[in-house]
DSSP file (Angstrom, degrees, kcal/mol; ACC not computed):
  #  RESIDUE AA STRUCTURE BP1 BP2  ACC     N-H-->O    O-->H-N    N-H-->O    O-->H-N    TCO  KAPPA ALPHA  PHI   PSI    X-CA   Y-CA   Z-CA
    1    1 A X              0   0    0      0, 0.0   144,-2.3     0, 0.0     2,-0.5   0.000 360.0 360.0 360.0 139.3   86.8   99.3   84.3
    2    2 A X  E     -AB  32 144A   0     30,-2.4    30,-2.9   142,-0.2     2,-0.4  -0.988 360.0-167.8-118.3 129.0   87.5  102.9   83.4
    3    3 A X  E     -AB  31 143A   0    140,-3.2   140,-2.3    -2,-0.5     2,-0.5  -0.959  12.0-167.9-120.6 131.7   88.4  103.6   79.8
    4    4 A X  E     -AB  30 142A   0     26,-2.4    26,-2.7    -2,-0.4     2,-0.5  -0.978  14.2-166.0-115.0 115.8   89.8  106.8   78.4
    5    5 A X  E     -AB  29 141A   0    136,-3.4   136,-2.6    -2,-0.5     2,-0.5  -0.875   5.9-173.1-104.0 131.8   89.7  106.8   74.6
    6    6 A X  E     -AB  28 140A   0     22,-2.1    22,-2.5    -2,-0.5     2,-0.4  -0.990  23.1-132.7-123.8 126.0   91.6  109.4   72.6
    7    7 A X  E     -A   27   0A   0    132,-2.0   129,-3.1    -2,-0.5   132,-0.5  -0.632  38.1-173.3 -73.5 126.7   91.2  109.6   68.9
    8    8 A X  E     -AB  26 135A   0     18,-2.8    18,-2.1    -2,-0.4   127,-0.2  -0.903  42.9-154.1-128.5 151.7   94.7  109.8   67.5
    9    9 A X  E    S-     0   0A   0    125,-2.6     2,-0.3     1,-0.4   126,-0.1   0.718  95.0 -11.5 -84.3 -28.3   96.5  110.3   64.2
   10   10 A X  E     + B   0 134A   0    124,-0.6   124,-2.3    16,-0.1    -1,-0.4  -0.957  66.7 179.0-163.6 154.7   99.3  108.3   65.7
   11   11 A X  E     -CB  23 133A   0     12,-2.0    12,-2.9    -2,-0.3     2,-0.3  -0.975   0.7-179.1-158.8 150.2  100.4  106.9   69.1
   12   12 A X  E     -CB  22 132A   0    120,-2.7   120,-3.1    -2,-0.3     2,-0.4  -0.986  12.2-150.7-148.2 153.9  103.2  104.8   70.5
   13   13 A X  E     -CB  21 131A   0      8,-2.7     7,-2.1    -2,-0.3     8,-1.3  -0.990   8.6-163.9-130.4 140.0  104.2  103.4   73.9
   14   14 A X  E     -CB  19 130A   0    116,-2.5   116,-2.4    -2,-0.4     2,-0.4  -0.964   5.1-175.7-123.4 137.3  107.6  102.8   75.2
   15   15 A X  E >  S-CB  18 129A   0      3,-2.8     3,-1.9    -2,-0.4   114,-0.2  -0.997  74.2  -8.9-133.4 129.2  108.6  100.6   78.2
   16   16 A X  T 3  S-     0   0    0    112,-0.9    -1,-0.1    -2,-0.4     3,-0.1   0.866 130.4 -53.8  53.8  40.0  112.1  100.2   79.5
   17   17 A X  T 3  S+     0   0    0      1,-0.2     2,-0.4    -3,-0.0    -1,-0.3   0.500 118.0 108.4  78.3   3.7  113.5  102.1   76.4
   18   18 A X  E <  S-C   15   0A   0     -3,-1.9    -3,-2.8     0, 0.0     2,-0.6  -0.946  72.0-124.9-118.0 132.7  111.7   99.7   74.0
   19   19 A X  E     +C   14   0A   0     -2,-0.4    -5,-0.3    -5,-0.2     3,-0.1  -0.651  30.4 176.9 -72.7 118.0  108.7  100.6   71.8
   20   20 A X  E     +     0   0A   0     -7,-2.1   102,-0.5    -2,-0.6     2,-0.3   0.660  63.0   5.1 -98.1 -19.6  106.2   97.9   72.7
   21   21 A X  E     +C   13   0A   0     -8,-1.3    -8,-2.7   100,-0.2    -1,-0.3  -0.960  58.3 172.4-163.4 144.7  103.3   99.2   70.6
   22   22 A X  E     -C   12   0A   0     -2,-0.3     2,-0.3   -10,-0.2   -10,-0.2  -0.985   4.6-179.0-154.6 148.6  102.5  101.8   68.0
   23   23 A X  E     -C   11   0A   0    -12,-2.9   -12,-2.0    -2,-0.3     3,-0.1  -0.913  18.1-144.9-138.7 164.2   99.6  102.7   65.7
   24   24 A X  S    S+     0   0    0      1,-0.4    -1,-0.1    -2,-0.3   -16,-0.1   0.314  79.0   4.7 -95.2-127.2   98.6  105.2   63.1
   25   25 A X  S    S+     0   0    0    -15,-0.1    47,-1.6    45,-0.1    -1,-0.4  -0.329 103.7  68.9 -59.0 133.4   95.0  106.4   62.8
   26   26 A X  E    S-Ad   8  72A   0    -18,-2.1   -18,-2.8    45,-0.3     2,-0.4  -0.981  79.8 -40.6 160.8-144.6   92.9  105.0   65.6
   27   27 A X  E     -Ad   7  73A   0     45,-2.5    47,-2.9    -2,-0.3     2,-0.6  -0.972  26.9-148.3-127.4 134.6   92.3  105.1   69.3
   28   28 A X  E     -Ad   6  74A   0    -22,-2.5   -22,-2.1    -2,-0.4     2,-0.7  -0.919  23.6-162.4 -92.2 121.1   94.6  105.2   72.3
   29   29 A X  E     -Ad   5  75A   0     45,-3.3    47,-2.8    -2,-0.6     2,-0.6  -0.911   7.8-165.6-111.5 107.2   92.7  103.3   75.1
   30   30 A X  E     -Ad   4  76A   0    -26,-2.7   -26,-2.4    -2,-0.7     2,-0.5  -0.824  18.6-163.5 -87.4 126.0   94.0  104.0   78.6
   31   31 A X  E     -Ad   3  77A   0     45,-2.7    47,-3.2    -2,-0.6     2,-0.5  -0.950  18.2-171.6-125.9 122.2   92.5  101.2   80.7
   32   32 A X  E     -A    2   0A   0    -30,-2.9   -30,-2.4    -2,-0.5     2,-0.5  -0.956  13.8-154.1-109.1 122.9   92.1  101.0   84.5
   33   33 A X        -     0   0    0     -2,-0.5    64,-2.8   -32,-0.2     2,-0.2  -0.855  11.4-154.8 -99.7 125.6   90.9   97.6   85.8
   34   34 A X  B >   -F   96   0B   0     -2,-0.5     3,-2.2    62,-0.3    62,-0.3  -0.605  32.6 -85.2 -95.8 156.1   89.1   97.8   89.1
   35   35 A X  T 3  S+     0   0    0     60,-2.6    -1,-0.1     1,-0.3     3,-0.1  -0.377 118.1  26.2 -55.2 131.2   88.7   95.0   91.7
   36   36 A X  T 3  S+     0   0    0      1,-0.3    -1,-0.3    -2,-0.1   111,-0.1   0.299  84.7 140.0  94.5  -9.7   85.8   92.9   90.7
   37   37 A X    <   -     0   0    0     -3,-2.2    -1,-0.3   109,-0.1     2,-0.2  -0.369  34.5-160.4 -66.2 149.8   85.9   93.6   87.0
   38   38 A X     >  -     0   0    0     -3,-0.1     4,-2.0    67,-0.1     5,-0.1  -0.702  35.4 -99.0-126.9 173.3   85.2   90.6   84.8
   39   39 A X  H  > S+     0   0    0     -2,-0.2     4,-2.4     1,-0.2     5,-0.1   0.823 123.0  57.8 -61.7 -32.5   85.7   89.2   81.3
   40   40 A X  H  > S+     0   0    0      2,-0.2     4,-2.3     1,-0.2    -1,-0.2   0.923 105.4  49.1 -63.5 -44.3   82.1   90.3   80.6
   41   41 A X  H  > S+     0   0    0      1,-0.2     4,-2.6     2,-0.2    -2,-0.2   0.911 110.7  51.5 -59.7 -41.7   83.0   93.9   81.6
   42   42 A X  H  X S+     0   0    0     -4,-2.0     4,-2.4     1,-0.2    -2,-0.2   0.902 109.3  49.4 -62.7 -42.2   86.0   93.6   79.2
   43   43 A X  H  X S+     0   0    0     -4,-2.4     4,-2.4     2,-0.2    -1,-0.2   0.904 112.2  47.8 -64.3 -41.6   83.9   92.4   76.3
   44   44 A X  H  X S+     0   0    0     -4,-2.3     4,-2.2     2,-0.2    -2,-0.2   0.921 112.9  48.5 -65.0 -43.9   81.3   95.2   76.8
   45   45 A X  H  X S+     0   0    0     -4,-2.6     4,-2.4     1,-0.2    -2,-0.2   0.886 111.5  50.4 -63.8 -39.0   84.1   97.8   77.0
   46   46 A X  H  X S+     0   0    0     -4,-2.4     4,-2.8     2,-0.2     5,-0.2   0.919 109.7  49.6 -65.8 -43.8   85.7   96.4   73.9
   47   47 A X  H  X S+     0   0    0     -4,-2.4     4,-2.2     1,-0.2    -2,-0.2   0.908 112.8  47.5 -62.0 -41.2   82.5   96.5   71.9
   48   48 A X  H  X S+     0   0    0     -4,-2.2     4,-1.4     2,-0.2    -1,-0.2   0.911 112.3  50.4 -65.4 -42.0   81.8  100.1   73.0
   49   49 A X  H  < S+     0   0    0     -4,-2.4    17,-0.4     1,-0.2     3,-0.3   0.940 115.1  41.7 -60.8 -49.2   85.4  101.0   72.1
   50   50 A X  H  < S+     0   0    0     -4,-2.8    17,-0.9     1,-0.2    16,-0.5   0.851 119.5  44.5 -69.4 -34.5   85.2   99.5   68.6
   51   51 A X  H  < S+     0   0    0     -4,-2.2    -1,-0.2    -5,-0.2    -2,-0.2   0.584  78.7 121.0 -88.4 -10.3   81.7  100.8   67.9
   52   52 A X     <  -     0   0    0     -4,-1.4     2,-1.4    -3,-0.3    14,-0.4  -0.361  58.4-143.2 -60.7 121.1   82.2  104.3   69.2
   53   53 A X        +     0   0    0      1,-0.2    12,-0.3    -2,-0.2    -1,-0.1  -0.665  55.7 126.5 -91.0  86.9   81.4  106.7   66.2
   54   54 A X        +     0   0    0     -2,-1.4     2,-0.4    10,-0.9    -1,-0.2   0.194  42.7  93.2-128.4  13.3   84.0  109.4   66.8
   55   55 A X  E    S-G   64   0C   0      9,-2.6     9,-2.4    -3,-0.2     8,-2.1  -0.865  80.8-104.3-106.8 145.7   85.7  109.6   63.4
   56   56 A X  E     -G   62   0C   0     -2,-0.4     6,-0.2     6,-0.3     2,-0.1  -0.356  27.5-149.2 -72.4 144.7   84.6  112.0   60.8
   57   57 A X    >   -     0   0    0      4,-2.2     3,-1.8    -2,-0.1    -1,-0.1  -0.226  47.9 -74.8 -91.2-168.6   82.6  110.9   57.7
   58   58 A X  T 3  S+     0   0    0      1,-0.3    -2,-0.1     2,-0.1    -1,-0.0   0.770 135.1  51.7 -62.1 -26.3   82.8  112.6   54.3
   59   59 A X  T 3  S-     0   0    0      2,-0.1    -1,-0.3     0, 0.0     3,-0.1   0.416 119.7-109.0 -90.6   0.6   80.7  115.5   55.6
   60   60 A X  S <  S+     0   0    0     -3,-1.8     2,-0.3     1,-0.3    -2,-0.1   0.517  75.3 134.5  86.1   3.9   83.0  116.0   58.6
   61   61 A X        -     0   0    0      1,-0.1    -4,-2.2    -6,-0.0     2,-1.3  -0.653  69.0-108.6 -87.7 144.0   80.5  114.7   61.2
   62   62 A X  E    S+G   56   0C   0     -2,-0.3    -6,-0.3    -6,-0.2    -9,-0.1  -0.575  75.8 124.3 -70.9  99.0   81.6  112.2   63.8
   63   63 A X  E     +     0   0C   0     -8,-2.1     2,-0.4    -2,-1.3    -1,-0.2   0.291  44.3  81.0-143.1   5.5   79.8  109.2   62.4
   64   64 A X  E     -G   55   0C   0     -9,-2.4    -9,-2.6    -3,-0.2   -10,-0.9  -0.922  61.6-138.3-125.3 147.6   82.4  106.5   61.8
   65   65 A X     >  -     0   0    0     -2,-0.4     4,-1.6   -12,-0.3     6,-0.2  -0.420  34.9-100.9 -93.5 171.6   84.0  104.0   64.2
   66   66 A X  T  4>S+     0   0    0    -16,-0.5     5,-3.1   -14,-0.4   -15,-0.1   0.859 126.8  51.8 -60.6 -34.8   87.6  102.8   64.4
   67   67 A X  T >45S+     0   0    0    -17,-0.9     3,-1.3     1,-0.2    -1,-0.2   0.893 105.4  55.2 -67.1 -39.6   86.6   99.7   62.4
   68   68 A X  T 345S+     0   0    0      1,-0.3    -2,-0.2     2,-0.1    -1,-0.2   0.823 111.2  43.6 -63.2 -31.7   85.0  101.9   59.8
   69   69 A X  T 3<5S-     0   0    0     -4,-1.6    -1,-0.3     3,-0.0    -2,-0.2   0.288 112.7-117.2 -97.9  10.5   88.2  103.9   59.2
   70   70 A X  T < 5 +     0   0    0     -3,-1.3    -3,-0.2    -5,-0.1    -2,-0.1   0.886  65.1 152.4  54.0  42.0   90.4  100.7   59.3
   71   71 A X      < -     0   0    0     -5,-3.1    48,-0.7    -6,-0.2   -45,-0.3  -0.201  37.1-129.3 -90.6-174.6   92.1  102.1   62.4
   72   72 A X  E     -de  26 119A   0    -47,-1.6   -45,-2.5    46,-0.1     2,-0.4  -0.823   9.8-127.4-130.9 168.9   93.8  100.4   65.2
   73   73 A X  E     -de  27 120A   0     46,-2.3    48,-2.4    -2,-0.3     2,-0.7  -0.987   8.5-155.9-123.7 128.8   93.7  100.5   69.0
   74   74 A X  E     -de  28 121A   0    -47,-2.9   -45,-3.3    -2,-0.4     2,-0.5  -0.924  17.2-156.8-101.3 114.7   96.7  101.0   71.3
   75   75 A X  E     +de  29 122A   0     46,-2.8    48,-2.0    -2,-0.7     2,-0.4  -0.824  14.7 177.4 -99.4 123.8   95.8   99.6   74.7
   76   76 A X  E     -d   30   0A   0    -47,-2.8   -45,-2.7    -2,-0.5     2,-0.2  -0.985  25.3-133.3-128.0 121.0   97.8  100.9   77.7
   77   77 A X  E     +d   31   0A   0     -2,-0.4     2,-0.2   -47,-0.2   -45,-0.2  -0.509  27.7 175.3 -71.9 139.7   97.0   99.8   81.3
   78   78 A X    >   -     0   0    0    -47,-3.2     3,-1.7    -2,-0.2     4,-0.2  -0.691  16.8-179.6-151.0  90.0   96.7  102.6   83.7
   79   79 A X  G >  S+     0   0    0      1,-0.3     3,-2.0    -2,-0.2   -47,-0.1   0.737  77.6  76.2 -63.2 -22.4   95.7  101.8   87.3
   80   80 A X  G >  S+     0   0    0      1,-0.3     3,-1.6     2,-0.2    -1,-0.3   0.659  75.8  76.9 -67.5 -13.3   95.9  105.5   88.2
   81   81 A X  G <  S+     0   0    0     -3,-1.7    -1,-0.3     1,-0.3    -2,-0.2   0.726  91.0  56.7 -63.7 -19.4   92.6  106.1   86.4
   82   82 A X  G <  S+     0   0    0     -3,-2.0    13,-0.4    -4,-0.2    -1,-0.3   0.159  79.0 143.8 -98.8  18.4   91.0  104.5   89.5
   83   83 A X    <   -     0   0    0     -3,-1.6     2,-0.7    10,-0.1    10,-0.2  -0.295  43.8-144.9 -61.3 138.3   92.5  107.1   91.9
   84   84 A X  B     +H   92   0D   0      8,-2.8     8,-2.1     1,-0.1     3,-0.2  -0.937  26.2 167.9-103.6 113.4   90.4  108.1   94.9
   85   85 A X        +     0   0    0     -2,-0.7    -1,-0.1     6,-0.2     6,-0.1   0.161  43.1 106.3-112.8  16.5   91.2  111.8   95.5
   86   86 A X  S    S+     0   0    0      1,-0.1     2,-0.4     6,-0.1    -1,-0.1   0.767  79.0  45.9 -69.0 -25.0   88.3  112.6   97.9
   87   87 A X  S    S-     0   0    0     -3,-0.2     3,-0.2     3,-0.1    -1,-0.1  -0.970 111.1 -26.8-127.5 129.1   90.5  112.7  101.0
   88   88 A X  S    S-     0   0    0     -2,-0.4     3,-0.0     1,-0.2     0, 0.0  -0.160  83.4 -72.7  70.8-163.9   93.9  114.4  101.5
   89   89 A X  S    S+     0   0    0      2,-0.1     2,-0.6     1,-0.1    -1,-0.2   0.526 106.8  79.3-111.2 -11.3   96.4  115.2   98.8
   90   90 A X  S    S-     0   0    0     -3,-0.2    -3,-0.1     1,-0.0    -1,-0.1  -0.886  81.5-126.1-101.6 122.2   97.8  111.8   98.0
   91   91 A X        -     0   0    0     -2,-0.6     2,-0.4    -6,-0.1    -6,-0.2  -0.307  16.3-138.5 -64.2 147.0   95.5  109.6   95.8
   92   92 A X  B     -H   84   0D   0     -8,-2.1    -8,-2.8     1,-0.1     3,-0.2  -0.880  12.7-168.7-104.1 140.8   94.5  106.2   97.0
   93   93 A X    >   +     0   0    0     -2,-0.4     3,-1.4   -10,-0.2   -10,-0.1  -0.013  47.0 122.5-117.1  27.9   94.5  103.4   94.5
   94   94 A X  T 3   +     0   0    0      1,-0.3    -1,-0.1   -10,-0.1   -59,-0.1   0.706  69.0  61.5 -67.3 -19.9   92.7  100.7   96.6
   95   95 A X  T 3  S+     0   0    0    -13,-0.4   -60,-2.6    -3,-0.2    -1,-0.3   0.702  83.0 100.1 -78.2 -18.9   90.0  100.3   93.9
   96   96 A X  B <  S-F   34   0B   0     -3,-1.4   -62,-0.3   -62,-0.3     2,-0.1  -0.442  80.2-114.3 -71.2 138.7   92.5   99.2   91.3
   97   97 A X        -     0   0    0    -64,-2.8   -64,-0.1    -2,-0.1    -1,-0.1  -0.403  29.6-109.6 -69.9 146.7   92.7   95.4   90.8
   98   98 A X    >>  -     0   0    0      1,-0.1     4,-2.8    -2,-0.1     3,-1.7  -0.388  38.3-101.0 -69.3 156.0   95.9   93.6   91.8
   99   99 A X  H 3> S+     0   0    0      1,-0.3     4,-2.6     2,-0.2     5,-0.3   0.846 120.8  58.3 -51.0 -41.9   97.9   92.3   88.8
  100  100 A X  H 34 S+     0   0    0      1,-0.2     4,-0.3     2,-0.2    -1,-0.3   0.762 117.7  34.1 -64.4 -22.8   96.7   88.7   89.1
  101  101 A X  H <> S+     0   0    0     -3,-1.7     4,-1.0     2,-0.1    -2,-0.2   0.797 119.8  49.1 -94.5 -37.8   93.1   90.0   88.7
  102  102 A X  H  X S+     0   0    0     -4,-2.8     4,-2.8     1,-0.2     5,-0.2   0.886 100.7  61.5 -73.6 -40.5   93.8   92.9   86.3
  103  103 A X  H  X S+     0   0    0     -4,-2.6     4,-2.7    -5,-0.2     5,-0.2   0.920 104.3  47.1 -58.6 -48.6   96.0   91.1   83.7
  104  104 A X  H  > S+     0   0    0     -4,-0.3     4,-2.1    -5,-0.3    -1,-0.2   0.882 113.9  48.9 -61.7 -35.2   93.3   88.5   82.6
  105  105 A X  H  X S+     0   0    0     -4,-1.0     4,-2.2     2,-0.2    -2,-0.2   0.923 112.1  48.0 -68.5 -43.5   90.7   91.3   82.3
  106  106 A X  H  X S+     0   0    0     -4,-2.8     4,-2.3     1,-0.2    -2,-0.2   0.905 112.2  49.6 -62.5 -41.8   93.0   93.5   80.3
  107  107 A X  H  X S+     0   0    0     -4,-2.7     4,-2.8    -5,-0.2    -1,-0.2   0.885 109.1  52.0 -64.9 -37.9   93.9   90.5   78.0
  108  108 A X  H  X S+     0   0    0     -4,-2.1     4,-2.2    -5,-0.2    -2,-0.2   0.894 108.9  51.2 -64.1 -39.3   90.1   89.8   77.6
  109  109 A X  H  X S+     0   0    0     -4,-2.2     4,-1.7     2,-0.2    -2,-0.2   0.941 112.6  45.5 -60.3 -48.8   89.6   93.4   76.5
  110  110 A X  H  X S+     0   0    0     -4,-2.3     4,-2.2     1,-0.2    -2,-0.2   0.918 113.5  48.7 -62.2 -45.8   92.4   93.2   74.0
  111  111 A X  H  X S+     0   0    0     -4,-2.8     4,-2.3     1,-0.2    -1,-0.2   0.862 108.4  54.2 -65.4 -35.5   91.2   89.9   72.6
  112  112 A X  H  X S+     0   0    0     -4,-2.2     4,-0.8     2,-0.2    -1,-0.2   0.867 108.1  49.7 -67.2 -35.8   87.7   91.1   72.3
  113  113 A X  H ><>S+     0   0    0     -4,-1.7     5,-1.5     2,-0.2     3,-0.9   0.935 111.1  49.1 -65.8 -45.3   88.9   94.1   70.2
  114  114 A X  H ><5S+     0   0    0     -4,-2.2     3,-2.2     1,-0.3    -2,-0.2   0.890 104.9  58.9 -59.1 -39.8   90.9   91.7   68.0
  115  115 A X  H 3<5S+     0   0    0     -4,-2.3    -1,-0.3     1,-0.3    -2,-0.2   0.748  98.3  59.8 -63.2 -23.2   87.8   89.5   67.6
  116  116 A X  T <<5S-     0   0    0     -3,-0.9    -1,-0.3    -4,-0.8    -2,-0.2   0.434 124.3-106.1 -82.4   0.2   86.0   92.6   66.2
  117  117 A X  T < 5S+     0   0    0     -3,-2.2     2,-0.4     1,-0.3    -3,-0.2   0.651  77.7 132.7  86.6  16.6   88.6   92.6   63.4
  118  118 A X      < -     0   0    0     -5,-1.5    -1,-0.3   -46,-0.0    -2,-0.2  -0.861  59.0-117.2-105.1 134.1   90.5   95.7   64.7
  119  119 A X  E     -e   72   0A   0    -48,-0.7   -46,-2.3    -2,-0.4     2,-0.4  -0.392  32.4-158.9 -66.1 143.5   94.3   95.7   65.0
  120  120 A X  E     +e   73   0A   0    -48,-0.2     2,-0.3    -2,-0.1   -46,-0.2  -0.987  16.8 178.3-130.9 136.4   95.6   96.0   68.5
  121  121 A X  E     -e   74   0A   0    -48,-2.4   -46,-2.8    -2,-0.4     2,-0.3  -0.856  17.7-170.0-122.3 164.6   99.0   97.2   69.9
  122  122 A X  E     -e   75   0A   0   -102,-0.5   -46,-0.2    -2,-0.3  -109,-0.1  -0.979  21.0-121.4-154.6 164.5   99.7   97.4   73.6
  123  123 A X        -     0   0    0    -48,-2.0     2,-0.5    -2,-0.3   -48,-0.1   0.010  46.9 -85.9 -86.0-160.9  102.0   98.6   76.4
  124  124 A X    >   -     0   0    0    -47,-0.1     3,-1.9  -110,-0.1  -110,-0.0  -0.966  42.8-118.3-118.9 117.9  103.7   96.4   79.0
  125  125 A X  T 3  S+     0   0    0     -2,-0.5     3,-0.1     1,-0.3   -47,-0.0  -0.245  93.8   6.0 -56.9 133.0  101.6   95.8   82.2
  126  126 A X  T 3  S+     0   0    0      1,-0.3    -1,-0.3   -49,-0.1     2,-0.2   0.365 101.0 121.7  79.4  -5.2  103.2   97.1   85.3
  127  127 A X  S <  S-     0   0    0     -3,-1.9     2,-0.7     1,-0.1    -1,-0.3  -0.517  74.5-106.4 -87.9 157.1  106.1   98.9   83.6
  128  128 A X        -     0   0    0     -2,-0.2  -112,-0.9    -3,-0.1     2,-0.3  -0.762  53.2-169.5 -76.5 119.2  106.9  102.5   83.7
  129  129 A X  E     -B   15   0A   0     -2,-0.7     2,-0.5  -114,-0.2  -114,-0.2  -0.814  26.3-148.0-118.7 154.0  105.7  103.6   80.2
  130  130 A X  E     -B   14   0A   0   -116,-2.4  -116,-2.5    -2,-0.3     2,-0.5  -0.990  18.8-159.7-117.4 124.3  106.0  106.7   78.1
  131  131 A X  E     -B   13   0A   0     -2,-0.5     2,-0.4  -118,-0.2  -118,-0.2  -0.912   5.3-168.3-111.4 126.5  103.1  107.3   75.8
  132  132 A X  E     +B   12   0A   0   -120,-3.1  -120,-2.7    -2,-0.5     2,-0.3  -0.932  18.1 162.6-111.2 133.4  103.4  109.5   72.8
  133  133 A X  E     -B   11   0A   0     -2,-0.4     2,-0.6  -122,-0.2  -122,-0.2  -0.999  38.4-147.9-150.4 152.7  100.2  110.6   70.9
  134  134 A X  E     -B   10   0A   0   -124,-2.3  -125,-2.6    -2,-0.3  -124,-0.6  -0.894  30.3-147.3-117.2  96.4   98.9  113.1   68.5
  135  135 A X  E     -B    8   0A   0     -2,-0.6     2,-0.8  -127,-0.2  -127,-0.3  -0.475   9.0-143.3 -68.4 128.5   95.3  113.6   69.6
  136  136 A X  E    S-     0   0A   0   -129,-3.1     3,-0.2    -2,-0.2  -129,-0.2  -0.843  74.1  -9.1-100.7 108.5   93.1  114.3   66.6
  137  137 A X  E    S-     0   0A   0     -2,-0.8     2,-0.1     1,-0.3    -1,-0.1  -0.534 105.9 -91.2 139.6 -72.1   90.4  116.8   67.3
  138  138 A X  E    S+     0   0A   0   -131,-0.1     2,-0.5    -2,-0.1    -1,-0.3   0.531  73.4 170.2 -72.7 145.3   91.1  116.7   70.2
  139  139 A X  E     +     0   0A   0   -132,-0.5  -132,-2.0    -3,-0.2     2,-0.4  -0.985   2.2 166.6-126.9 119.7   88.6  114.0   70.9
  140  140 A X  E     -B    6   0A   0     -2,-0.5     2,-0.4  -134,-0.2  -134,-0.2  -0.993   9.5-174.2-136.2 126.9   88.6  112.3   74.3
  141  141 A X  E     -B    5   0A   0   -136,-2.6  -136,-3.4    -2,-0.4     2,-0.4  -0.968   3.9-165.4-123.5 135.0   85.9  110.0   75.7
  142  142 A X  E     +B    4   0A   0     -2,-0.4     2,-0.3  -138,-0.2  -138,-0.2  -0.976  16.9 158.4-121.6 132.9   85.7  108.6   79.2
  143  143 A X  E     -B    3   0A   0   -140,-2.3  -140,-3.2    -2,-0.4     2,-0.3  -0.992  25.7-141.7-149.6 158.5   83.4  105.7   80.3
  144  144 A X  E     -B    2   0A   0     -2,-0.3     7,-3.4  -142,-0.2     2,-0.4  -0.897   5.1-161.6-117.3 146.7   83.1  103.1   83.0
  145  145 A X  E     +I  150   0E   0   -144,-2.3     2,-0.4    -2,-0.3     5,-0.2  -0.996  21.5 161.7-126.6 125.5   81.9   99.5   82.8
  146  146 A X  E >   -I  149   0E   0      3,-2.6     3,-1.5    -2,-0.4  -109,-0.1  -0.990  63.6  -3.3-146.5 133.4   80.9   97.8   86.0
  147  147 A X  T 3  S-     0   0    0     -2,-0.4     3,-0.1     1,-0.3    -1,-0.1   0.867 130.0 -53.5  53.9  40.5   78.8   94.7   86.6
  148  148 A X  T 3  S+     0   0    0      1,-0.2     2,-0.4  -110,-0.1    -1,-0.3   0.601 117.9 104.5  75.8  11.8   78.1   94.3   82.9
  149  149 A X  E <   -I  146   0E   0     -3,-1.5    -3,-2.6     0, 0.0     2,-0.4  -0.968  69.0-125.7-130.1 143.1   76.8   97.9   82.5
  150  150 A X  E      I  145   0E   0     -2,-0.4    -5,-0.3    -5,-0.2    -7,-0.0  -0.702 360.0 360.0 -82.2 133.5   78.2  101.0   81.0
  151  151 A X              0   0    0     -7,-3.4    -6,-0.2    -2,-0.4    -1,-0.1   0.352 360.0 360.0-123.2 360.0   78.1  103.9   83.4
């Protein structure tokens, strides 16, 4: 899994002309599920997402998590995060999991965040989506989870 977290003041996602998810203060999580990713990887990624201390405390230091600030997470699937651009000019997406494998992992990620007591909104898997966000900072964090380990 590759996760791109953006600290946001607000974010929304639209699919087929319909707003499918929106949040105020919190995190936009762009999630790419790779072939072979598991529910364990999703749980680890969710715990890291919820626990990441990237919100300011009273002194202005990044010392609070999305849970600490009573924020929410907007989860948007994005297979293009797994693009292989090493060869040629057209990215290859062969590392991305097929829908029948990716959807359960993405759902496990979302459910694990909810289990941590954080509100979750989401896009629509496989749809052409438009994502609106107001990045706060800007703060953007990228991490991978593979075989039960953060990389």
